[in-house]
Backbone as CSV, one residue per row, in Angstrom:
resi,resn,N_x,N_y,N_z,CA_x,CA_y,CA_z,C_x,C_y,C_z
1,UNK,-79.137,63.990,305.744,-77.944,64.387,305.014,-76.942,64.984,305.992
2,UNK,-75.691,64.680,305.769,-74.626,65.241,306.587,-74.521,66.735,306.303
3,UNK,-73.890,67.449,307.205,-73.725,68.886,307.012,-72.652,69.145,305.959
4,UNK,-73.033,69.766,304.877,-72.102,70.047,303.791,-71.923,71.522,303.564
5,UNK,-70.705,71.855,303.186,-70.360,73.202,302.757,-69.975,73.069,301.286
6,UNK,-70.670,73.793,300.426,-70.484,73.673,298.988,-70.010,74.997,298.409
7,UNK,-69.092,74.922,297.455,-68.608,76.083,296.720,-68.994,75.857,295.263
8,UNK,-69.742,76.779,294.686,-70.173,76.659,293.294,-69.377,77.655,292.468
9,UNK,-68.587,77.124,291.514,-67.765,78.025,290.707,-68.621,78.745,289.668
10,UNK,-68.004,79.660,288.935,-68.755,80.475,287.970,-69.413,79.645,286.881
11,UNK,-68.742,78.592,286.436,-69.293,77.763,285.365,-70.622,77.130,285.769
12,UNK,-70.716,76.677,287.002,-71.898,75.946,287.463,-72.905,76.826,288.190
13,UNK,-72.543,78.068,288.437,-73.394,78.937,289.235,-74.706,79.259,288.522
14,UNK,-75.775,78.995,289.199,-77.118,79.279,288.705,-77.925,79.716,289.924
15,UNK,-78.500,80.900,289.858,-79.202,81.462,291.017,-80.312,80.539,291.516
16,UNK,-81.029,79.889,290.607,-82.112,79.000,291.018,-81.569,77.766,291.739
17,UNK,-80.473,77.213,291.239,-79.869,76.053,291.890,-79.341,76.417,293.269
18,UNK,-78.652,77.538,293.369,-78.098,77.984,294.655,-79.238,78.199,295.655
19,UNK,-80.315,78.851,295.224,-81.458,79.085,296.113,-82.092,77.762,296.553
20,UNK,-82.208,76.823,295.626,-82.806,75.523,295.959,-81.936,74.762,296.958
21,UNK,-80.623,74.798,296.775,-79.716,74.141,297.720,-79.812,74.786,299.093
22,UNK,-79.806,76.109,299.111,-79.897,76.814,300.398,-81.212,76.523,301.104
23,UNK,-82.287,76.392,300.340,-83.587,76.103,300.961,-83.622,74.707,301.565
24,UNK,-82.673,73.877,301.156,-82.546,72.523,301.709,-81.398,72.439,302.707
25,UNK,-81.016,73.584,303.223,-80.033,73.697,304.306,-78.614,73.288,303.918
26,UNK,-78.279,73.442,302.632,-76.894,73.246,302.210,-76.219,74.613,302.284
27,UNK,-75.094,74.679,302.951,-74.322,75.916,303.089,-73.576,76.134,301.775
28,UNK,-74.044,77.073,300.966,-73.497,77.298,299.630,-72.865,78.677,299.529
29,UNK,-71.662,78.718,298.951,-70.988,79.959,298.600,-70.662,79.870,297.116
30,UNK,-70.908,80.952,296.408,-70.562,81.006,294.986,-69.244,81.756,294.810
31,UNK,-68.692,81.658,293.626,-67.458,82.391,293.323,-67.665,83.887,293.535
32,UNK,-68.824,84.387,293.169,-69.125,85.808,293.357,-69.187,86.137,294.843
33,UNK,-69.859,85.299,295.636,-69.928,85.503,297.093,-68.526,85.590,297.697
34,UNK,-67.618,84.747,297.190,-66.262,84.660,297.730,-65.341,85.751,297.185
35,UNK,-65.870,86.598,296.294,-65.044,87.649,295.698,-64.044,87.105,294.686
36,UNK,-64.376,85.964,294.085,-63.453,85.322,293.146,-63.993,85.259,291.720
37,UNK,-64.860,86.198,291.386,-65.363,86.254,290.014,-64.174,86.418,289.068
38,UNK,-64.121,85.558,288.060,-63.054,85.563,287.049,-61.693,85.145,287.604
39,UNK,-61.657,84.565,288.793,-60.396,84.058,289.346,-60.027,82.753,288.637
40,UNK,-58.786,82.360,288.781,-58.339,81.113,288.165,-59.029,79.929,288.840
41,UNK,-59.054,78.828,288.128,-59.628,77.607,288.698,-58.854,77.191,289.946
42,UNK,-57.544,77.331,289.902,-56.723,76.961,291.050,-57.066,77.824,292.268
43,UNK,-57.254,79.126,292.061,-57.607,80.014,293.170,-58.954,79.613,293.766
44,UNK,-59.896,79.244,292.905,-61.207,78.838,293.397,-61.131,77.524,294.173
45,UNK,-60.355,76.562,293.668,-60.222,75.292,294.377,-59.506,75.479,295.707
46,UNK,-58.505,76.327,295.734,-57.785,76.591,296.990,-58.698,77.287,298.004
47,UNK,-59.508,78.212,297.539,-60.468,78.879,298.431,-61.441,77.851,299.005
48,UNK,-61.981,77.009,298.142,-62.908,75.978,298.600,-62.231,75.054,299.604
49,UNK,-60.991,74.670,299.327,-60.254,73.777,300.230,-60.007,74.440,301.579
50,UNK,-59.613,75.707,301.545,-59.348,76.443,302.784,-60.596,76.506,303.658
51,UNK,-61.750,76.676,303.024,-63.014,76.748,303.756,-63.671,75.382,303.940
52,UNK,-62.974,74.331,303.521,-63.478,72.954,303.594,-64.833,72.820,302.906
53,UNK,-64.884,73.366,301.692,-66.091,73.295,300.872,-65.849,72.389,299.667
54,UNK,-66.807,71.548,299.369,-66.760,70.733,298.161,-67.083,71.659,296.995
55,UNK,-66.266,71.602,295.954,-66.438,72.481,294.800,-67.312,71.798,293.756
56,UNK,-68.298,72.528,293.231,-69.157,72.044,292.152,-68.853,72.852,290.907
57,UNK,-68.578,72.159,289.798,-68.179,72.807,288.559,-68.659,72.022,287.352
58,UNK,-68.612,72.661,286.194,-68.827,71.980,284.913,-67.489,71.796,284.188
59,UNK,-66.421,72.333,284.738,-65.115,72.380,284.069,-64.278,71.131,284.387
60,UNK,-64.631,70.026,283.762,-63.972,68.743,284.047,-62.492,68.765,283.700
61,UNK,-62.149,69.279,282.552,-60.761,69.232,282.082,-59.796,69.877,283.080
62,UNK,-60.078,71.110,283.469,-59.166,71.831,284.352,-59.157,71.275,285.776
63,UNK,-60.339,70.941,286.297,-60.377,70.489,287.681,-59.860,69.061,287.858
64,UNK,-60.008,68.213,286.850,-59.384,66.881,286.932,-57.864,67.025,286.949
65,UNK,-57.333,67.921,286.131,-55.881,68.151,286.111,-55.404,68.734,287.443
66,UNK,-56.138,69.701,287.983,-55.777,70.287,289.281,-55.813,69.236,290.385
67,UNK,-56.829,68.417,290.369,-56.939,67.338,291.352,-55.701,66.450,291.297
68,UNK,-55.328,66.024,290.108,-54.164,65.165,289.951,-52.893,65.806,290.470
69,UNK,-52.710,67.069,290.154,-51.508,67.772,290.599,-51.468,67.919,292.122
70,UNK,-52.583,68.309,292.715,-52.618,68.489,294.168,-52.358,67.174,294.901
71,UNK,-53.000,66.123,294.459,-52.824,64.836,295.120,-51.380,64.361,294.972
72,UNK,-50.809,64.534,293.783,-49.415,64.150,293.550,-48.474,64.947,294.451
73,UNK,-48.785,66.223,294.656,-47.944,67.090,295.487,-48.224,66.944,296.986
74,UNK,-49.117,66.046,297.346,-49.418,65.826,298.762,-50.316,66.889,299.371
75,UNK,-50.981,67.670,298.550,-51.909,68.686,299.046,-53.317,68.109,299.062
76,UNK,-54.273,68.870,299.561,-55.628,68.348,299.623,-56.628,69.365,299.085
77,UNK,-57.774,68.855,298.755,-58.953,69.687,298.514,-60.108,68.988,299.204
78,UNK,-61.205,69.687,299.383,-62.334,69.150,300.146,-63.262,68.294,299.296
79,UNK,-62.946,68.164,298.013,-63.753,67.361,297.101,-64.190,68.184,295.904
80,UNK,-64.416,67.490,294.807,-64.861,68.137,293.575,-66.022,67.329,293.012
81,UNK,-67.081,68.025,292.649,-68.209,67.412,291.949,-68.255,68.049,290.568
82,UNK,-68.275,67.196,289.551,-68.273,67.693,288.177,-69.592,67.338,287.511
83,UNK,-70.283,68.377,287.049,-71.522,68.205,286.302,-71.254,68.445,284.835
84,UNK,-72.288,68.319,284.046,-72.182,68.562,282.612,-73.087,69.725,282.254
85,UNK,-72.494,70.755,281.705,-73.251,71.960,281.359,-74.334,71.634,280.345
86,UNK,-75.497,72.146,280.550,-76.656,72.030,279.670,-77.160,70.603,279.514
87,UNK,-76.791,69.724,280.437,-77.300,68.357,280.376,-78.468,68.159,281.332
88,UNK,-78.442,68.853,282.458,-79.461,68.656,283.481,-80.214,69.948,283.749
89,UNK,-81.470,69.786,284.086,-82.252,70.930,284.542,-81.768,71.285,285.949
90,UNK,-82.227,72.404,286.457,-81.908,72.774,287.836,-82.408,71.678,288.777
91,UNK,-83.618,71.198,288.562,-84.154,70.127,289.400,-83.323,68.852,289.309
92,UNK,-82.870,68.529,288.110,-82.027,67.350,287.916,-80.698,67.476,288.636
93,UNK,-80.098,68.664,288.549,-78.847,68.903,289.278,-79.077,68.800,290.784
94,UNK,-80.147,69.423,291.242,-80.454,69.438,292.671,-80.625,68.020,293.207
95,UNK,-81.440,67.215,292.538,-81.670,65.841,292.989,-80.365,65.043,293.029
96,UNK,-79.561,65.173,292.006,-78.304,64.427,291.945,-77.320,64.914,293.012
97,UNK,-77.215,66.227,293.176,-76.313,66.761,294.207,-76.728,66.305,295.599
98,UNK,-78.009,66.387,295.907,-78.473,65.983,297.232,-78.256,64.490,297.463
99,UNK,-78.475,63.690,296.452,-78.237,62.248,296.566,-76.756,61.965,296.814
100,UNK,-75.891,62.627,296.077,-74.445,62.457,296.237,-74.007,62.897,297.632
101,UNK,-74.436,64.077,298.042,-74.025,64.606,299.341,-74.527,63.740,300.495
102,UNK,-75.680,63.113,300.326,-76.216,62.238,301.367,-75.436,60.927,301.470
103,UNK,-74.743,60.563,300.405,-74.043,59.276,300.366,-72.693,59.282,301.081
104,UNK,-72.114,60.460,301.271,-70.778,60.557,301.854,-70.766,61.496,303.049
105,UNK,-69.950,61.181,304.027,-69.635,62.143,305.067,-68.695,63.164,304.436
106,UNK,-68.715,64.425,304.899,-67.834,65.432,304.299,-66.366,64.999,304.242
107,UNK,-65.880,64.333,305.278,-64.471,63.918,305.271,-64.190,62.842,304.224
108,UNK,-65.221,62.134,303.773,-65.033,61.131,302.720,-64.877,61.769,301.343
109,UNK,-65.213,63.029,301.226,-65.060,63.724,299.945,-63.668,64.314,299.755
110,UNK,-62.865,64.341,300.806,-61.527,64.929,300.700,-60.731,64.205,299.622
111,UNK,-60.159,65.013,298.701,-59.355,64.534,297.574,-60.112,63.573,296.659
112,UNK,-61.414,63.706,296.620,-62.250,62.838,295.793,-62.916,63.653,294.690
113,UNK,-63.042,63.038,293.519,-63.825,63.620,292.429,-65.024,62.718,292.197
114,UNK,-66.179,63.324,292.117,-67.398,62.596,291.774,-68.044,63.275,290.566
115,UNK,-68.587,62.463,289.683,-69.272,62.973,288.504,-70.767,62.885,288.726
116,UNK,-71.444,63.992,288.519,-72.874,64.080,288.768,-73.646,63.025,287.976
117,UNK,-73.143,62.644,286.834,-73.821,61.664,285.971,-73.990,60.305,286.657
118,UNK,-73.180,60.000,287.650,-73.291,58.728,288.376,-74.447,58.703,289.362
119,UNK,-75.048,59.853,289.627,-75.996,59.975,290.725,-77.424,60.171,290.268
120,UNK,-77.807,59.554,289.174,-79.163,59.681,288.628,-80.096,58.796,289.216
């Protein structure tokens, strides 16, 4: 797997998932780690972009809209992965995330949205 830096927002943050990712050598920062608890979605995406971290979230509606606006405005983000809340177990999320991250080089995720459901 390529070296990935991942940002997990509050919606998707789960201590077991974060620990499992870290144990597999994924560099993970959560919204709480970044001091962005209860921050806006835009602030979280900008933080992730600044640190060149792919953002993982369950908030499809807001992050798809943010993605569209940033790309239209000529700005960038490091990538967005959208999961579905309460659809996957921690193990299911982990397997899908690792499969997705292994499929792309980090630079291939720039300004890209991927849905976890595609990676089963």
